[in-house]
C-alpha positions as CSV (number, residue, x, y, z in Angstrom):
1,M,0.0,0.0,0.0
2,Q,1.2,3.5,-0.9
3,P,0.2,7.1,-0.2
4,G,-2.3,8.7,-2.6
5,P,-1.0,11.2,-5.2
6,N,-0.8,14.2,-2.7
7,N,-0.7,12.3,0.6
8,L,-3.5,14.5,1.8
9,L,-7.1,14.0,2.9
10,T,-8.2,15.3,-0.5
11,D,-6.9,12.1,-2.1
12,V,-10.4,11.0,-1.3
13,A,-11.9,12.3,-4.5
14,G,-14.5,15.1,-4.1
15,L,-13.2,16.4,-0.8
16,R,-11.6,19.9,-0.4
17,V,-9.9,21.5,2.6
18,G,-9.6,25.2,3.3
19,N,-7.3,26.8,5.9
20,A,-7.4,30.3,7.4
21,S,-5.2,31.6,10.1
22,D,-4.2,34.8,12.0
23,A,-0.5,35.0,12.8
24,A,-1.0,37.5,15.7
25,L,-3.7,35.4,17.2
26,K,-1.6,32.3,16.7
27,S,-4.8,30.3,15.8
28,G,-6.9,29.4,12.8
29,V,-9.5,27.2,11.3
30,S,-9.6,24.3,8.8
31,V,-12.8,23.3,6.9
32,V,-13.6,20.1,5.0
33,V,-16.3,20.4,2.3
34,A,-17.5,18.7,-0.8
35,D,-19.7,19.5,-3.7
36,A,-22.5,17.4,-2.1
37,P,-23.3,16.3,1.4
38,F,-21.3,13.4,2.7
39,V,-21.9,10.7,5.4
40,A,-20.3,11.6,8.6
41,A,-19.9,10.1,12.1
42,V,-17.8,10.9,15.2
43,D,-16.1,9.2,18.2
44,V,-14.9,11.1,21.3
45,R,-12.3,9.5,23.6
46,G,-10.7,12.5,25.4
47,G,-11.9,13.8,28.7
48,A,-12.4,17.5,27.8
49,P,-14.0,17.8,24.3
50,G,-15.4,20.9,22.7
51,T,-17.9,20.3,20.0
52,R,-20.9,21.6,18.0
53,E,-23.7,19.5,16.4
54,T,-22.0,16.2,17.0
55,D,-25.1,14.7,18.6
56,L,-26.8,14.6,15.1
57,L,-24.0,12.3,13.9
58,A,-25.2,9.3,16.1
59,P,-26.4,6.4,13.9
60,D,-29.9,6.6,15.4
61,K,-30.5,10.2,14.4
62,L,-32.5,11.5,11.4
63,V,-29.7,12.9,9.3
64,E,-26.8,10.8,7.9
65,S,-25.0,13.4,5.9
66,V,-23.6,16.9,6.5
67,D,-22.4,19.8,4.4
68,A,-19.0,20.5,6.0
69,L,-16.8,19.7,9.0
70,V,-14.9,22.3,11.0
71,L,-11.7,22.0,13.0
72,S,-10.8,25.1,14.9
73,G,-8.5,26.6,17.5
74,G,-9.8,29.0,20.1
75,S,-11.3,26.6,22.6
76,A,-15.1,27.4,23.0
77,F,-14.7,30.7,21.1
78,G,-13.6,28.6,18.1
79,L,-17.0,26.9,17.8
80,D,-18.2,30.2,16.2
81,A,-16.1,29.3,13.1
82,A,-18.9,26.8,12.2
83,S,-21.4,29.7,12.2
84,G,-19.3,31.5,9.6
85,V,-19.2,28.3,7.5
86,A,-22.9,27.8,7.8
87,D,-23.6,31.4,6.8
88,A,-21.5,31.1,3.7
89,L,-23.1,27.7,2.8
90,H,-26.5,29.2,3.3
91,R,-25.7,32.0,0.8
92,Q,-24.8,29.2,-1.6
93,G,-28.2,27.5,-1.2
94,R,-26.6,24.5,0.6
95,G,-28.2,22.7,3.5
96,F,-30.7,20.1,4.7
97,A,-34.1,20.8,3.2
98,V,-37.0,21.4,5.5
99,G,-39.8,22.4,3.2
100,P,-38.7,25.6,1.5
101,V,-35.9,26.2,4.0
102,R,-32.3,24.8,3.8
103,V,-30.2,24.5,7.0
104,P,-26.5,23.8,6.5
105,L,-25.3,21.1,8.8
106,V,-21.7,21.9,10.0
107,P,-20.4,19.8,13.0
108,A,-17.3,21.2,14.6
109,A,-14.6,20.5,17.1
110,I,-12.1,22.8,18.8
111,V,-8.7,22.6,20.4
112,F,-7.4,24.7,23.3
113,D,-4.7,27.1,22.1
114,L,-5.3,30.1,24.3
115,L,-2.0,30.0,26.1
116,N,0.3,29.6,23.1
117,G,1.8,33.2,23.1
118,G,-0.7,34.7,20.7
119,D,-2.7,37.9,21.2
120,K,-6.1,36.8,22.5
121,Q,-7.4,40.2,23.6
122,W,-9.9,40.6,20.8
123,Q,-12.9,42.9,20.9
124,Q,-15.0,40.7,18.6
125,N,-14.7,36.9,18.3
126,P,-12.5,36.4,15.2
127,Y,-13.4,32.8,14.5
128,R,-16.7,33.3,12.5
129,A,-14.7,35.3,9.9
130,L,-11.9,32.8,9.9
131,G,-14.4,30.0,9.3
132,E,-15.8,31.9,6.2
133,D,-12.3,32.5,5.0
134,A,-11.3,28.9,5.4
135,L,-14.4,27.7,3.4
136,A,-13.6,30.2,0.6
137,S,-10.1,28.8,0.3
138,A,-11.1,25.2,0.1
139,A,-9.1,23.3,-2.5
140,V,-7.5,19.9,-3.3
141,E,-4.1,21.2,-2.3
142,F,-3.6,22.8,1.1
143,E,-0.8,23.7,3.5
144,L,0.3,21.5,6.4
145,G,2.2,22.3,9.6
146,T,1.7,25.8,11.0
147,A,-1.5,26.3,9.1
148,G,-5.3,26.4,9.6
149,A,-6.4,25.0,12.9
150,G,-2.9,23.9,13.5
151,T,-1.4,27.4,13.5
152,G,-1.0,27.7,17.2
153,A,-1.0,24.0,18.2
154,T,1.4,22.6,20.7
155,T,2.4,19.2,22.1
156,A,4.1,18.4,25.4
157,D,7.6,19.6,24.3
158,L,7.3,20.7,20.6
159,K,5.2,22.9,18.5
160,G,2.2,21.0,17.0
161,G,0.5,21.5,13.7
162,L,-1.9,20.4,11.0
163,G,-1.1,17.0,9.5
164,S,-2.5,14.8,6.8
165,A,-1.8,11.5,5.1
166,S,-3.4,9.1,2.8
167,M,-3.2,5.4,1.6
168,V,-4.5,3.6,-1.4
169,L,-5.6,0.1,-0.5
170,N,-5.1,-3.1,-2.6
171,N,-8.9,-3.2,-3.2
172,G,-8.7,0.3,-4.9
173,A,-10.2,2.2,-2.0
174,T,-8.6,5.4,-0.7
175,V,-8.3,6.2,3.0
176,A,-7.0,9.5,4.4
177,A,-6.7,11.5,7.6
178,L,-6.5,15.2,8.6
179,V,-5.4,16.1,12.2
180,V,-4.8,19.1,14.4
181,V,-2.0,17.9,16.7
182,N,-2.4,19.9,19.9
183,A,-1.7,17.1,22.3
184,R,-0.8,17.2,26.0
185,G,1.3,14.1,25.4
186,G,4.5,13.8,23.3
187,V,5.0,12.6,19.7
188,V,8.7,11.7,19.9
189,T,10.4,9.2,22.1
190,P,12.0,10.6,25.3
191,G,15.3,12.4,24.6
192,S,15.2,12.0,20.8
193,G,13.6,13.2,17.7
194,H,12.3,9.8,16.7
195,F,8.5,9.8,16.2
196,W,6.4,7.2,18.0
197,A,4.7,6.9,14.6
198,A,8.0,5.9,12.8
199,P,7.0,2.2,12.2
200,F,4.2,3.4,10.0
201,E,6.0,6.0,7.9
202,L,5.8,5.8,4.1
203,C,8.2,7.3,1.6
204,R,10.1,9.3,4.2
205,E,7.1,11.6,4.7
206,F,8.4,12.8,8.1
207,G,12.1,12.5,7.7
208,G,12.7,8.8,7.6
209,G,14.3,8.9,11.0
210,G,13.2,5.4,11.8
211,V,12.5,3.8,15.2
212,R,14.8,4.6,18.2
213,V,16.4,1.2,19.0
214,D,16.4,1.5,22.7
215,P,13.3,3.3,24.0
216,D,12.8,2.7,27.8
217,P,9.5,0.8,28.0
218,V,8.9,2.2,31.5
219,A,10.1,5.7,31.0
220,L,7.4,8.3,31.6
221,P,6.6,10.0,28.3
222,A,6.6,13.8,28.0
223,I,3.4,15.5,29.2
224,G,2.7,19.2,29.1
225,E,2.9,21.2,32.3
226,G,0.4,24.0,32.4
227,E,-0.5,26.4,35.2
228,G,-2.5,24.1,37.5
229,D,-3.5,21.9,34.5
230,A,-4.8,25.0,32.8
231,R,-3.1,24.1,29.5
232,A,-5.7,21.7,28.3
233,N,-5.0,20.6,24.8
234,T,-6.8,18.2,22.5
235,T,-6.1,16.4,19.2
236,I,-8.9,16.5,16.7
237,A,-9.0,14.6,13.5
238,I,-11.0,13.6,10.4
239,V,-10.6,10.3,8.6
240,A,-12.2,9.7,5.2
241,T,-12.8,7.0,2.6
242,D,-14.3,6.9,-0.8
243,Q,-16.2,3.7,-0.1
244,V,-19.9,3.4,0.6
245,L,-20.6,3.4,4.3
246,T,-23.6,3.7,6.5
247,Q,-23.3,6.2,9.4
248,A,-22.9,3.2,11.8
249,Q,-20.0,1.9,9.6
250,A,-18.4,5.3,9.5
251,Q,-18.6,5.5,13.3
252,R,-16.8,2.2,13.5
253,M,-14.1,3.6,11.3
254,A,-13.7,6.6,13.6
255,V,-13.5,4.3,16.6
256,A,-10.7,2.2,15.0
257,A,-8.9,5.4,13.9
258,H,-8.3,6.4,17.5
259,D,-5.6,3.7,17.5
260,G,-3.6,6.0,15.4
261,L,-3.6,8.6,18.1
262,A,-2.5,6.0,20.7
263,R,0.3,4.9,18.3
264,S,1.7,8.4,17.7
265,I,1.0,10.3,20.9
266,L,2.0,9.2,24.4
267,P,-0.1,9.6,26.5
268,A,-3.3,10.1,24.5
269,H,-6.9,10.4,25.6
270,T,-6.0,12.1,28.9
271,P,-8.5,13.9,31.1
272,F,-7.1,17.2,29.8
273,D,-7.5,16.3,26.1
274,G,-10.7,16.4,24.1
275,D,-9.5,13.8,21.6
276,L,-12.0,13.3,18.9
277,V,-12.2,11.7,15.4
278,F,-14.8,12.4,12.7
279,A,-15.2,9.9,9.9
280,I,-16.3,10.7,6.3
281,A,-17.6,8.4,3.6
282,T,-18.1,9.9,0.1
283,G,-19.7,6.8,-1.3
284,K,-17.8,6.5,-4.6
285,Q,-16.8,2.9,-4.3
286,P,-18.9,0.0,-3.2
287,M,-17.8,-2.4,-0.4
288,I,-17.2,-5.9,-1.7
289,D,-17.1,-7.6,1.7
290,A,-18.9,-5.7,4.4
291,V,-17.0,-7.3,7.2
292,A,-13.5,-7.7,5.7
293,D,-13.6,-4.3,4.0
294,Q,-14.8,-2.6,7.3
295,A,-11.9,-4.2,9.2
296,L,-9.4,-3.0,6.6
297,L,-10.8,0.5,6.6
298,G,-10.4,0.9,10.3
299,H,-6.9,-0.4,10.3
300,A,-5.9,1.8,7.4
301,A,-7.5,4.9,9.0
302,S,-5.5,4.3,12.2
303,L,-2.3,4.1,10.2
304,C,-3.1,7.2,8.2
305,L,-3.9,9.1,11.4
306,A,-0.6,8.1,13.1
307,R,1.3,9.2,10.0
308,A,-0.6,12.5,9.9
309,V,0.2,13.3,13.5
310,A,3.9,13.0,12.8
311,R,3.7,15.0,9.6
312,G,1.8,17.8,11.4
313,V,4.6,18.2,13.9
314,Y,7.4,17.6,11.4
315,L,6.2,20.3,9.1
316,A,5.6,23.0,11.7
317,T,7.5,26.2,11.2
318,P,8.6,28.8,13.8
319,A,6.9,32.1,14.4
320,G,7.6,35.1,16.7
321,G,6.4,34.5,20.3
322,D,6.3,30.7,20.1
323,T,6.4,29.1,23.5
324,L,7.9,25.8,22.2
325,P,10.5,24.9,19.5
326,T,9.6,23.2,16.3
327,W,10.7,19.7,15.5
328,Q,12.9,21.0,12.7
329,A,14.7,23.5,15.0
330,R,15.3,20.9,17.7
331,W,16.1,17.8,15.8
332,S,16.9,18.4,12.1
């Protein structure tokens, strides 16, 4: 199995990703959209999630498809980014039809990046406008690292970022991931620049550093130290496939994809993280074997997510006022 042509979420045909960021704010927004609504589901494993409209993604709810997904910085303030996206989609005539009315469905999740050195003394919440700008920029190619919702992301000891990766399976299906790496845990082995995700790297996509040969199995991994645990974090992600999935099957893919966080971030799913994975199915390819294909999708999604985590940190770039070094500055 190999990465897709761009090694991005948008290798799942029909999807586009838009980023918007504010350098002074040290925060931003990433939006995933398509020309038509897509099946979506969600699975939350962290202890401190921040979300909007995720209840409607449960398999027993009325609506199976949504118009866009939003990943944002800004903690609870960042949820307003989805309002900006919904407003823009409404002007385009998009949304779930209720008689003559259309209501855009835009689930969202946020990360806590309020203590990253950026200027947070705004007079008006900036995230609604950032959401609109991110949607307007949606394209097949997009920036990784210090971009979009990953602009101000941090990990325990390194600057975080926006990561993505894809994989083309032997059955012809494509699986991909997009992630905002803002973890309380660490993404490299203690005292080294070797990524925990190294065993799953393809084509030297995050430096080809390999696996550290002598990690201490009982050493405590890095974990961020905030003021009285005030520096809550969160890693939020989207995994996607072009196969036909029900909402229940998409949720199962999201559940399995969380393994990618556990493989690439130590520790993951802490009480201070709101770790969450959305799943998308665009329905372009039929499943041949509902059980075997489902198992393969979940495994591939976890591998893509682990790789995306490492890429997000590997590609982060420095900026004035940063509170942590980039991987490149410390280990390249």
